[in-house]
C-alpha positions as CSV (number, residue, x, y, z in Angstrom):
1,M,100.6,78.5,112.6
2,V,103.8,80.5,113.1
3,D,103.1,83.8,113.9
4,F,106.2,86.6,114.5
5,E,106.2,90.7,114.0
6,L,108.3,92.0,110.6
7,V,107.7,95.2,112.6
8,P,104.9,96.8,114.8
9,G,102.1,96.5,112.7
10,V,103.1,94.4,110.4
11,N,102.5,90.8,112.0
12,V,103.4,87.1,109.4
13,H,101.7,84.7,109.7
14,V,102.6,81.1,108.0
15,L,101.2,77.7,107.6
16,A,103.9,74.9,106.6
17,T,101.7,72.4,105.4
18,E,102.5,69.6,102.7
19,Q,99.0,69.6,101.5
20,F,98.4,71.6,99.1
21,K,100.4,72.2,95.7
22,Q,100.6,75.7,95.2
23,T,101.6,77.8,98.1
24,K,99.2,81.5,98.4
25,L,100.6,84.3,99.8
26,L,98.3,87.0,100.7
27,L,99.1,90.4,102.1
28,N,95.9,92.0,104.3
29,F,95.5,95.6,104.9
30,S,93.1,96.6,107.2
31,R,91.3,99.8,109.0
32,L,88.0,100.8,110.2
33,Q,85.8,101.8,107.3
34,T,83.7,105.1,106.9
35,R,81.8,106.3,104.9
36,N,83.9,107.4,102.3
37,N,86.9,105.8,102.5
38,A,85.9,102.1,100.6
39,A,85.5,103.8,96.6
40,A,88.8,104.8,96.6
41,R,90.3,101.1,98.6
42,N,88.3,99.8,95.9
43,L,90.0,101.2,93.1
44,L,93.0,100.8,94.4
45,A,92.7,97.1,94.2
46,N,92.8,97.4,90.3
47,V,95.8,99.2,90.0
48,L,98.3,97.8,92.1
49,T,97.5,94.6,90.2
50,T,97.7,95.7,86.6
51,S,101.2,97.8,86.9
52,S,104.2,98.6,88.0
53,Q,107.5,101.3,87.7
54,L,109.3,97.7,86.5
55,Y,106.6,96.7,84.7
56,S,104.1,99.1,83.2
57,T,101.4,97.9,81.7
58,Q,99.2,94.9,82.0
59,T,100.9,92.9,78.9
60,A,104.5,93.4,80.4
61,L,103.0,92.4,83.6
62,A,101.9,88.9,82.5
63,R,104.6,88.5,80.5
64,H,106.6,88.3,84.2
65,L,103.6,85.8,86.0
66,A,104.5,83.8,83.1
67,K,107.9,83.5,83.9
68,L,107.8,82.7,87.1
69,Y,105.6,79.2,86.5
70,G,102.4,80.7,85.7
71,A,102.1,82.7,88.9
72,S,99.1,84.8,89.8
73,V,98.2,87.7,91.7
74,G,95.1,90.0,92.2
75,A,93.3,92.0,94.8
76,Y,89.9,92.4,96.7
77,V,88.1,94.1,98.8
78,T,85.8,92.9,101.4
79,R,84.5,93.9,104.7
80,L,84.5,92.1,108.8
81,G,82.6,93.5,111.1
82,H,83.3,97.4,110.6
83,A,86.9,96.7,109.4
84,H,87.5,97.0,105.8
85,T,90.6,95.0,103.9
86,V,92.1,95.7,101.0
87,R,93.4,91.8,100.8
88,F,96.5,91.9,97.8
89,K,97.1,87.1,96.7
90,A,99.6,86.1,94.5
91,T,99.7,82.4,94.4
92,F,102.2,79.8,92.8
93,I,103.5,76.4,92.3
94,N,105.7,74.6,95.7
95,E,109.0,75.4,96.0
96,Q,109.7,72.0,95.7
97,F,109.2,72.1,91.9
98,A,110.7,75.6,91.8
99,P,113.4,76.5,93.8
100,N,113.6,80.2,95.1
101,L,109.8,81.3,93.6
102,L,109.0,82.5,97.1
103,D,111.4,84.9,97.1
104,A,110.2,86.1,93.5
105,V,107.1,86.1,93.9
106,V,107.8,88.8,97.4
107,Q,109.9,90.4,95.2
108,T,106.8,90.9,92.8
109,M,104.0,91.9,94.9
110,G,106.3,94.0,96.9
111,E,107.3,95.7,92.6
112,L,103.5,96.4,92.5
113,L,103.0,97.9,96.6
114,F,105.6,99.7,97.3
115,Y,106.6,101.7,93.3
116,P,103.2,101.4,91.8
117,L,103.0,103.4,88.4
118,A,102.9,107.2,89.8
119,D,104.9,110.5,89.8
120,G,104.3,110.5,93.9
121,M,101.4,112.4,93.4
122,R,98.7,110.7,91.5
123,F,99.0,107.4,88.9
124,D,99.7,107.0,85.8
125,V,96.9,109.0,83.8
126,P,95.4,106.0,81.9
127,T,96.0,103.5,84.0
128,W,93.5,105.1,86.7
129,Q,91.1,105.8,84.1
130,L,91.0,102.2,82.5
131,Q,90.6,101.2,86.0
132,K,88.1,103.2,87.4
133,T,85.8,102.8,84.2
134,N,85.9,99.4,84.7
135,L,85.5,99.4,88.3
136,V,82.1,101.9,87.5
137,A,80.7,99.8,85.0
138,T,81.6,96.4,87.0
139,L,79.4,98.1,89.7
140,Q,76.6,99.3,87.3
141,S,76.3,95.3,86.6
142,W,75.3,94.8,89.7
143,D,73.2,96.2,90.4
144,D,71.0,95.4,87.2
145,D,71.4,91.6,88.9
146,K,68.6,92.0,90.6
147,H,68.7,89.3,93.3
148,F,71.9,91.5,93.9
149,Y,70.3,94.3,94.0
150,A,67.5,93.3,96.5
151,L,70.2,92.3,98.3
152,R,72.2,95.6,99.0
153,Q,68.4,97.3,99.3
154,L,68.0,95.7,102.1
155,E,71.5,96.2,103.9
156,R,70.9,99.5,103.3
157,L,67.4,99.2,104.5
158,Y,67.9,97.3,107.7
159,Y,71.5,99.4,108.8
160,Q,70.6,103.1,110.3
161,T,70.6,106.1,108.1
162,G,74.4,107.1,108.6
163,S,76.0,104.4,109.5
164,V,79.1,103.5,108.1
165,M,77.5,100.1,107.9
166,E,75.3,101.6,104.9
167,V,78.3,101.6,102.3
168,P,79.4,98.6,101.3
169,S,83.3,97.2,101.3
170,T,82.8,98.2,97.3
171,G,82.1,102.0,98.0
172,T,78.7,103.0,95.9
173,K,79.1,103.7,92.1
174,A,78.4,107.3,92.9
175,Q,81.3,107.5,94.9
176,V,83.7,105.7,92.5
177,A,82.5,107.9,90.2
178,A,83.4,111.3,92.1
179,L,87.0,110.1,92.7
180,T,89.9,111.7,91.6
181,N,93.5,110.4,90.9
182,E,94.9,112.1,93.6
183,A,92.7,111.0,96.2
184,T,93.2,107.5,95.9
185,Y,96.5,108.5,95.2
186,A,96.1,110.2,98.9
187,A,93.7,106.9,100.0
188,Y,97.1,105.2,98.1
189,Q,99.3,106.2,101.1
190,T,97.1,106.4,104.2
191,M,96.8,102.2,103.5
192,L,100.2,102.0,102.7
193,A,101.2,103.5,106.0
194,D,99.0,103.3,108.5
195,D,96.8,100.1,107.9
196,Q,97.0,96.8,110.2
197,V,98.8,94.6,107.8
198,D,98.8,90.9,108.4
199,I,100.7,88.5,105.4
200,F,99.7,84.8,105.8
201,V,101.5,82.1,103.5
202,I,100.4,78.4,103.2
203,G,101.8,75.8,101.1
204,A,105.1,73.7,101.8
205,V,107.4,76.6,103.0
206,D,109.8,77.0,105.7
207,P,108.8,79.7,107.9
208,D,112.3,80.7,108.1
209,Q,112.5,80.9,104.5
210,V,109.0,83.6,104.4
211,A,110.5,85.8,107.2
212,A,114.3,85.9,105.2
213,S,111.6,87.2,101.9
214,L,109.2,88.9,103.7
215,Q,111.8,91.1,105.6
216,K,112.9,92.7,102.0
217,L,109.8,94.3,102.1
218,P,110.6,98.5,103.1
219,F,107.2,98.0,105.6
220,Q,107.8,101.0,108.6
221,A,106.3,100.5,111.9
222,R,102.8,101.9,112.9
223,P,100.6,102.3,115.8
224,A,97.5,99.8,116.0
225,C,94.5,101.1,114.2
226,L,91.5,98.7,114.9
227,P,89.8,98.1,118.2
228,A,89.3,95.3,120.5
229,N,85.9,94.5,118.9
230,L,85.4,94.5,115.5
231,F,81.1,93.3,115.5
232,H,79.1,95.3,114.7
233,N,75.7,95.5,116.5
234,Q,72.5,97.2,115.1
235,P,70.8,98.7,117.7
236,A,66.7,98.3,118.2
237,E,64.3,99.6,116.1
238,P,61.2,99.2,114.8
239,L,60.3,97.2,111.7
240,K,61.3,99.1,108.8
241,K,59.4,98.4,105.5
242,L,59.9,99.0,101.7
243,T,58.3,98.7,98.6
244,E,60.0,99.6,95.5
245,H,59.0,98.8,91.6
246,Q,60.8,98.3,88.7
247,P,60.2,96.7,85.5
248,L,60.6,92.5,85.9
249,Q,59.0,89.5,85.7
250,Q,60.4,87.5,89.3
251,A,60.1,89.6,92.3
252,H,62.6,89.5,95.4
253,L,61.3,89.5,98.7
254,N,63.5,89.7,101.2
255,L,64.0,90.2,105.1
256,A,66.1,91.0,108.0
257,Y,66.2,89.8,111.5
258,R,69.0,90.7,114.1
259,Q,69.4,87.8,116.5
260,P,73.0,88.2,119.0
261,V,75.3,85.4,117.8
262,Y,78.4,86.4,116.3
263,F,81.6,84.5,114.5
264,G,84.0,82.3,116.6
265,T,81.9,83.0,119.5
266,A,80.2,79.6,121.9
267,D,76.9,80.1,120.2
268,Y,77.7,80.4,116.6
269,P,77.7,76.3,116.0
270,T,74.1,76.8,117.1
271,A,73.3,79.5,114.8
272,L,74.4,77.1,112.5
273,V,72.4,74.8,112.8
274,M,69.3,77.3,113.0
275,N,70.0,78.6,110.0
276,G,70.5,75.6,108.4
277,L,67.4,74.8,109.3
278,L,65.2,77.8,108.8
279,G,66.8,78.1,104.9
280,G,70.5,77.7,104.8
281,S,69.7,73.2,103.4
282,P,68.1,71.7,101.5
283,Y,65.5,70.1,104.4
284,S,65.2,73.4,105.7
285,K,61.4,75.1,106.7
286,L,62.1,77.3,103.9
287,F,62.6,75.3,101.4
288,V,60.3,72.4,101.6
289,N,56.8,74.5,103.1
290,V,57.8,77.8,101.5
291,R,59.2,76.6,98.1
292,E,58.2,73.1,97.6
293,K,55.2,72.3,100.0
294,A,52.9,76.2,99.3
295,S,55.1,76.9,95.4
296,L,55.1,80.5,97.3
297,A,58.4,81.0,95.7
298,Y,60.5,79.9,92.9
299,S,64.0,80.1,95.4
300,I,64.7,80.7,98.3
301,S,67.5,80.5,101.8
302,S,69.0,82.5,104.4
303,S,72.0,82.9,105.5
304,L,73.9,84.3,108.8
305,R,75.6,87.9,109.2
306,P,78.1,86.8,111.6
307,F,80.2,90.0,112.2
308,A,77.2,92.2,111.4
309,G,74.6,90.6,114.2
310,H,72.0,90.3,111.9
311,L,70.6,86.9,109.2
312,V,69.1,87.4,105.9
313,I,65.9,85.9,104.4
314,Q,65.5,85.5,100.4
315,A,63.3,84.8,98.2
316,G,62.1,85.2,94.4
317,I,58.6,85.1,94.3
318,A,55.9,85.6,91.9
319,A,54.7,89.8,92.7
320,Q,50.9,89.0,93.6
321,Q,52.0,86.2,96.3
322,A,54.1,88.3,98.2
323,P,51.5,88.9,101.3
324,A,51.5,85.2,101.6
325,A,55.0,84.7,101.1
326,Q,56.1,86.8,103.6
327,Q,53.2,85.4,106.2
328,L,54.5,81.8,105.5
329,I,58.0,82.3,105.7
330,E,57.3,85.0,109.4
331,A,55.5,81.2,110.4
332,Q,58.8,79.1,109.2
333,V,60.6,81.6,112.1
334,Q,57.7,81.2,114.7
335,A,58.2,77.3,114.1
336,L,61.9,76.8,114.3
337,A,61.4,79.0,117.8
338,A,58.4,76.2,119.1
339,G,60.6,73.7,118.7
340,D,59.1,72.6,116.0
341,F,61.5,70.5,114.3
342,D,62.3,66.9,114.0
343,V,65.8,64.9,115.2
344,A,65.4,62.9,112.0
345,T,66.1,66.8,110.2
346,L,68.5,68.4,113.2
347,A,70.7,65.7,112.0
348,K,70.6,65.7,108.6
349,V,71.6,69.6,109.0
350,K,74.1,68.8,111.1
351,A,75.7,65.8,109.1
352,G,75.6,68.5,105.8
353,L,77.3,71.0,108.0
354,L,80.2,68.3,109.0
355,N,80.9,68.0,105.6
356,Q,80.9,71.4,104.5
357,Y,83.6,71.4,107.1
358,L,85.5,68.7,106.7
359,A,85.5,69.9,102.8
360,S,87.4,73.6,103.6
361,Q,89.6,72.1,104.5
362,D,91.2,71.1,102.1
363,D,90.1,74.9,100.8
364,E,93.2,76.9,101.0
365,N,91.3,79.9,100.1
366,Y,89.1,79.0,102.9
367,L,92.1,78.2,105.0
368,L,93.4,82.3,104.7
369,G,89.9,83.8,105.4
370,R,89.2,81.6,108.6
371,A,93.0,82.6,109.8
372,L,92.6,86.6,108.9
373,A,89.4,86.5,110.7
374,K,90.2,85.0,113.2
375,T,93.8,87.1,113.4
376,L,91.7,90.3,112.9
377,L,88.7,89.7,115.7
378,Q,91.9,88.4,118.5
379,Q,90.9,84.9,118.8
380,P,93.6,82.8,119.4
381,T,91.6,80.0,120.6
382,K,90.9,77.2,118.5
383,L,87.3,75.6,118.1
384,D,86.6,71.7,118.2
385,Y,83.9,72.3,115.6
386,P,83.0,68.7,114.6
387,A,82.3,68.8,118.2
388,A,80.5,71.4,119.5
389,L,77.9,71.0,116.2
390,A,77.1,67.1,117.4
391,A,76.7,68.8,120.7
392,V,73.5,71.3,119.2
393,T,70.3,70.7,121.2
394,P,66.7,70.6,119.8
395,A,66.0,73.6,123.3
396,Q,69.2,75.8,121.5
397,V,68.4,75.9,118.7
398,A,64.8,76.7,119.8
399,H,65.8,79.7,121.5
400,L,67.8,80.9,119.1
401,A,64.8,80.8,116.9
402,A,63.0,83.1,119.5
403,Q,65.2,85.2,120.0
404,L,64.8,87.1,115.5
405,E,64.0,89.4,115.9
406,P,62.1,91.0,112.7
407,A,63.9,94.1,111.5
408,A,63.5,95.0,107.0
409,V,61.0,93.5,105.3
410,Y,62.5,94.8,101.4
411,L,60.4,94.2,98.8
412,L,61.1,94.2,94.7
413,S,58.3,94.1,92.5
414,G,56.9,94.1,89.0
415,D,53.3,95.3,90.2
416,E,52.0,99.0,90.5
């Protein structure tokens, strides 16, 4: 990867490869999340990719992109530890099929970012209002998805009251609904002037040509705004429990465990294997023992939160079986910590993780996301993942599982 600075605080990362038929351009804006800035930044991602001064309607923008051989643009927000990121992405065919397309796409992204449909104080009112209405509706639909709703409630329960992490990267429905046009525009000005910017290009490109195209964008220098350590370390607290009742057929039992391993650290491969043995694979204890043998869950899985230091277990269950399901789930964690798993299952989990890794090397989006994470986390060293995965021992897995600390239990039940 070729890295260079466009201006202070704006860095470019070019992965030139003939591996893909498409080129992807990612402009990532990062700053520390607060309890109040996520909603406006989420709305910005929607407003800025629908129109500009030159393309004043979504139809006009769509027609322009069609002329760029079907290029697509989009934006979304996400959180990486304590860093809130707004990601603007463009996908287009390689220049060997369409010369000068990179320059045209960069120019289009510059038009959307630097020359929005606005008057210097607020965005075009109909455009802003439509995107705000759509975003509120989207967030409402997520609450209507009980699987997603239960996960969000577990996260709220897990994080300290008053913690920034308690607020999702999207902001809440109430926060978006309360936004004013002026506040949204002020957030835009802050993002453009003060955020750390990382620009990634992956595809059949010439780094010098990429530099020449990007230097036309009117970015201004900005001081560093992110700390060296973005990981969240949740303080140890007594186990938190919450049961909520709603009219539904299937209950949702979710558990959070504190764990000490973070993305990209030396023990991260061990954490991935541990998660695979617990609930992250078809060979896992939760799937085999809780779902298949005991029939105490319609669905069950575990997943790591590698930037926030915890592990989540999600189970769809019958409400009346919640106590038995929780007891058996906790028994699987204890069994894993005791080393109660065989070498054959360990090998299957490792093989599955290796296959996922090898497949991901053919996925531009995965490569972009991983490169961005390592850049923001300041992890320049490249881990030999297959070798690290192969080196994980049963004793290491058991030792890490023994450090899983129950932190929160949330039950969304239909039973009163």
